[in-house]
C-alpha positions in Angstrom: -57.4 21.6 -64.3 -54.6 21.9 -61.5 -51.0 21.1 -62.8 -48.4 19.3 -61.2 -45.6 21.7 -59.9 -42.2 21.1 -61.2 -39.3 19.5 -58.7 -37.9 22.3 -56.4 -34.6 23.1 -57.7 -32.6 21.5 -54.9 -34.2 18.3 -55.6 -32.8 18.5 -59.5 -29.4 19.5 -58.2 -29.3 16.5 -55.6 -30.4 14.2 -58.7 -27.7 15.7 -61.1 -25.1 15.1 -58.0 -25.9 11.5 -57.5 -26.1 10.8 -61.3 -22.5 12.4 -61.8 -21.0 10.3 -58.6 -22.4 7.2 -60.0 -21.0 8.0 -63.3 -17.7 8.6 -61.8 -17.7 5.7 -59.8 -18.7 3.5 -62.7 -15.8 5.2 -65.0 -13.1 4.0 -62.3 -14.4 0.8 -62.3 -14.4 0.3 -65.9 -10.7 2.2 -65.9 -9.4 -0.4 -63.3 -11.0 -3.4 -65.5 -9.2 -2.0 -68.5 -5.9 -1.5 -66.5 -6.1 -5.0 -65.0 -6.8 -6.5 -68.5 -3.9 -4.9 -69.9 -1.6 -6.7 -67.8 -0.1 -10.0 -69.1 -1.4 -12.8 -66.4 1.3 -15.6 -66.1 0.7 -18.6 -64.0 4.0 -20.6 -62.9 5.3 -23.4 -60.6 8.8 -22.1 -61.0 10.6 -20.9 -57.7 10.0 -17.3 -56.9 13.7 -17.0 -56.6 14.1 -17.9 -60.3 11.1 -15.8 -61.6 11.5 -12.4 -60.2 14.9 -11.2 -61.8 13.4 -12.4 -65.1 10.0 -10.8 -64.8 11.4 -7.5 -63.9 13.8 -7.3 -66.7 10.8 -8.4 -69.1 8.6 -5.4 -67.4 11.6 -2.8 -67.8 12.5 -4.0 -71.3 9.0 -4.3 -72.7 7.0 -1.9 -70.5 4.3 -4.7 -70.4 3.0 -5.4 -66.8 2.8 -8.8 -65.6 0.4 -10.2 -63.2 2.5 -13.1 -61.7 0.7 -16.1 -60.1 2.6 -18.7 -58.3 1.4 -22.2 -58.0 2.4 -26.0 -58.3 2.2 -27.4 -62.0 -1.2 -29.4 -61.6 -2.9 -26.2 -60.3 -1.2 -24.2 -63.2 -2.5 -26.5 -65.8 -6.1 -26.3 -64.2 -6.0 -22.5 -64.0 -5.1 -22.2 -67.7 -7.8 -24.8 -68.6 -10.6 -23.4 -66.3 -9.8 -19.5 -66.4 -10.3 -17.5 -69.5 -8.1 -14.8 -68.1 -4.8 -16.9 -68.2 -2.7 -15.6 -70.9 0.4 -17.7 -70.2 1.7 -21.0 -68.3 5.2 -20.4 -67.8 7.0 -23.8 -66.5 6.0 -27.4 -66.2 7.8 -30.1 -68.3 6.7 -31.3 -71.5 5.9 -34.7 -70.0 3.6 -33.2 -67.5 2.1 -30.7 -69.7 1.9 -31.9 -73.3 -1.4 -33.8 -72.7 -3.0 -30.6 -72.6 -1.6 -29.0 -75.8 -5.2 -28.7 -77.2 -5.5 -25.6 -74.8 -2.5 -23.7 -76.1 -2.0 -21.2 -78.8 0.0 -22.3 -81.8 3.0 -19.8 -81.8 6.7 -20.4 -83.4 9.1 -17.9 -81.6 11.5 -15.8 -83.6 14.5 -17.7 -81.6 13.2 -21.1 -82.7 16.0 -21.2 -85.1 18.7 -20.8 -82.7 17.5 -23.6 -80.8 19.4 -26.9 -80.2 18.2 -29.5 -82.3 16.4 -31.4 -79.6 14.2 -28.7 -78.6 13.0 -27.6 -82.3 10.9 -30.3 -83.3 8.1 -29.8 -80.6 4.5 -29.4 -81.0 3.9 -26.0 -82.5 1.8 -24.9 -79.2 4.6 -25.6 -77.1 7.9 -23.4 -77.0 11.2 -25.1 -74.8 12.5 -22.6 -72.1 15.1 -24.7 -70.4 16.3 -28.1 -70.0 16.0 -29.7 -66.7 17.7 -32.9 -65.2 16.1 -34.7 -62.4 18.7 -35.1 -59.3 18.6 -36.2 -56.1 19.9 -33.8 -53.2 21.5 -34.6 -49.8 22.0 -32.6 -46.7 25.7 -32.9 -46.0 25.4 -32.1 -42.4 23.2 -35.1 -41.2 23.9 -37.9 -44.1 26.9 -39.3 -42.1 28.4 -42.2 -43.5 25.4 -43.2 -45.8 26.4 -43.2 -49.3 24.1 -42.1 -52.1 25.0 -42.3 -55.7 21.4 -43.4 -57.0 18.0 -44.6 -56.7 19.2 -48.0 -55.2 21.0 -46.5 -52.6 17.8 -44.7 -51.1 16.8 -48.1 -50.2 19.0 -48.1 -47.0 17.2 -49.2 -43.9 18.5 -46.0 -42.1 16.7 -43.8 -44.7 13.4 -44.9 -43.9 11.0 -42.0 -43.2 14.0 -39.6 -44.3 13.4 -39.1 -47.9 11.6 -36.3 -49.4 9.2 -36.6 -52.3 6.4 -34.9 -53.6 3.0 -36.0 -55.0 3.8 -36.7 -58.7 0.2 -35.7 -59.3 0.8 -32.2 -58.1 4.4 -31.6 -58.8 5.8 -31.8 -62.5 9.4 -32.4 -60.9 8.1 -35.6 -58.9 6.6 -36.9 -62.0 9.8 -36.3 -63.9 11.1 -38.5 -61.0 8.7 -41.1 -61.2 9.1 -41.4 -64.9 13.1 -41.6 -64.2 12.7 -44.3 -61.9 10.4 -46.3 -64.3 12.7 -46.2 -67.0 16.3 -46.4 -65.0 15.2 -49.2 -62.7 13.3 -51.0 -65.4 16.2 -51.1 -67.7 14.3 -49.1 -70.3 11.2 -50.8 -69.8 9.1 -48.7 -67.5 6.6 -51.5 -66.4 9.7 -53.5 -65.2 10.2 -50.4 -63.0 7.3 -50.8 -60.6 9.1 -53.3 -58.4 11.5 -50.8 -57.4 8.5 -48.3 -56.8 7.1 -50.3 -54.2 10.1 -50.6 -52.4 10.7 -47.0 -52.7 7.2 -46.0 -51.3 8.0 -48.4 -48.3 11.0 -46.0 -47.6 8.8 -42.8 -47.7 7.1 -44.4 -44.6 4.0 -42.5 -45.4 5.4 -39.0 -46.1 4.2 -37.6 -49.5 5.0 -34.0 -49.9 2.4 -31.4 -51.5 4.8 -29.6 -53.4 8.2 -29.3 -55.1 9.4 -26.8 -53.1 8.9 -28.7 -49.8 11.3 -31.2 -51.1 14.3 -29.1 -51.9 13.8 -26.8 -48.9 12.9 -29.7 -46.5 16.5 -31.2 -47.4 18.4 -27.8 -47.0 16.6 -27.5 -43.5 17.7 -30.8 -42.1 14.0 -32.2 -42.1 15.3 -35.0 -44.4 18.8 -36.3 -45.5 17.6 -36.8 -49.1 15.1 -35.5 -51.7 14.1 -36.1 -55.2 14.0 -32.7 -56.9 15.4 -30.8 -60.2 18.7 -29.2 -60.9 18.0 -25.7 -60.8 16.7 -25.8 -57.2 19.5 -27.7 -55.8 21.7 -25.1 -57.3 19.7 -22.2 -55.9 20.0 -24.0 -52.3 23.8 -24.1 -52.8 23.7 -20.6 -53.7 22.2 -19.8 -50.5 24.9 -21.7 -48.7 22.8 -24.4 -47.9 25.2 -27.7 -47.0 23.8 -29.9 -49.7 25.0 -32.1 -52.3 23.8 -32.7 -55.9 23.7 -36.3 -56.9 23.1 -37.4 -60.8 21.9 -40.7 -60.3 24.1 -43.4 -61.3 21.3 -45.5 -63.0 20.7 -42.6 -65.3 19.1 -39.1 -65.6 16.1 -38.0 -67.7 16.4 -34.5 -68.7 13.2 -33.1 -69.9 12.6 -29.6 -71.1 10.1 -27.3 -69.7 8.1 -24.8 -71.7 6.2 -21.8 -72.2 2.6 -22.0 -73.0 0.1 -19.5 -74.6 -3.4 -19.8 -73.7 -5.7 -20.2 -76.9 -8.2 -18.2 -74.7 -5.6 -15.4 -74.2 -6.7 -11.8 -75.0 -3.1 -10.5 -74.9 -1.6 -12.7 -77.6 1.0 -9.9 -78.9 2.0 -9.4 -75.4 2.5 -13.2 -74.8 4.4 -13.9 -77.8 6.5 -11.1 -76.7 6.9 -12.9 -73.4 8.0 -16.0 -75.3 10.3 -14.3 -77.5 12.1 -12.6 -74.3 12.5 -15.6 -72.1 14.1 -17.6 -75.3 16.4 -14.7 -76.2 20.0 -14.6 -76.2 20.4 -12.3 -73.4 17.7 -13.9 -71.2 19.0 -17.6 -71.7 22.7 -16.4 -70.8 21.5 -14.7 -67.7 19.4 -17.8 -66.8 22.5 -20.2 -67.6 25.1 -17.7 -65.8 23.1 -16.7 -62.8 20.3 -19.2 -62.1 21.6 -22.7 -62.8 19.5 -23.5 -65.8 20.5 -25.2 -68.9 19.7 -23.3 -72.0 17.8 -24.7 -74.8 19.8 -22.5 -77.6 23.1 -23.7 -79.0 24.6 -20.2 -79.1 24.6 -19.9 -75.3 27.5 -21.2 -73.3 26.8 -24.0 -70.8 26.5 -22.9 -67.4 29.5 -23.0 -65.0 27.2 -23.8 -62.1 26.2 -27.4 -63.1 28.4 -30.3 -64.5 28.7 -30.6 -68.4 26.1 -32.8 -70.1 28.6 -35.4 -71.2 29.2 -36.0 -67.6 25.8 -37.3 -66.9 24.5 -40.8 -67.7 21.6 -39.8 -69.9 18.4 -41.7 -70.5 15.9 -41.5 -73.2 12.3 -41.9 -72.8 9.4 -42.5 -75.3 7.7 -39.1 -75.0 4.5 -39.9 -76.4 4.5 -43.1 -74.2 4.9 -40.8 -71.1 2.3 -38.4 -72.0 -0.3 -40.9 -72.6 0.2 -42.8 -69.4 0.6 -39.8 -67.2 -2.7 -40.3 -65.2 -2.4 -43.9 -65.4 1.1 -44.1 -63.6 0.3 -41.1 -61.1 -3.2 -43.3 -60.2 -1.1 -46.3 -59.9 1.7 -44.6 -57.7 -0.9 -43.0 -55.4 -2.7 -46.5 -55.3 0.4 -48.2 -54.1 1.1 -45.4 -51.4 -2.3 -45.8 -50.6 -3.7 -42.7 -51.6 -6.6 -41.4 -53.9 -5.7 -39.4 -56.9 -7.0 -35.7 -56.7 -6.2 -34.8 -60.1 
């Protein structure tokens, strides 16, 4: 019987080389995947100028690398709900994000005892990060003699088409203003505020912006006379030398904390908890208040000198549970009045 001859030595060597090469590639791929998963994935609607110094300090102090992904609040929420690789949602007001608490991991920060009372008694899946008043900003170079002290003044005929406002279904700061309008112009009854909303929508003249950054950047650039935004964004524009003025609405201001939310699907829970604790620590909150124009949630941090004291603002309280439960309804109603379908 004729026996099969063995493979030539060169063929055996070639096969071994191919196997070794493939093994090396797979090893590198696995290494890359491992390195990627080691990073804390944070999605956030915060302005980039606000986030970068805080993220850099967190990485330097803890040695934890962060994969930071910037987007609007609505997209950030969808990312956390749909993407199991997201570890933390950093930002978004409690009124905008509160309805999604079932997707968050319960965690009470080691700093919680130092929080002001208003920011302690929150759902255990939510950690308050900063207190954010809604404000109006105006461009001082183009406002002329027009007087704007609150929402009612935005109905002036010469401001039609010159007001910057974002889609409240996409931007949490825009939704905050919608809530502020409903309660302020409805004298505490949000349903009574819709009469003003219809007049305000007419003043927008068909212009509804896609993100919160388009509002404050548009006003600062002179594209719009006035814009409905949040305090820290306005302070940032002032810090950049922009000729804007911050207005705390005379009808009243809703000031809502934004939060840090750990995904219940996170595979980096310990790192996420360190992120929460770092961002709510005294040092970080002091830097935030002193340099970035945010109001701290801690009682041992001095008020920011970049903003007016709390007692100089006419504050409005809202029914948080009502707002959270009616968020989708109010957004849909606003967009229907505007003539645009809700895309949430």
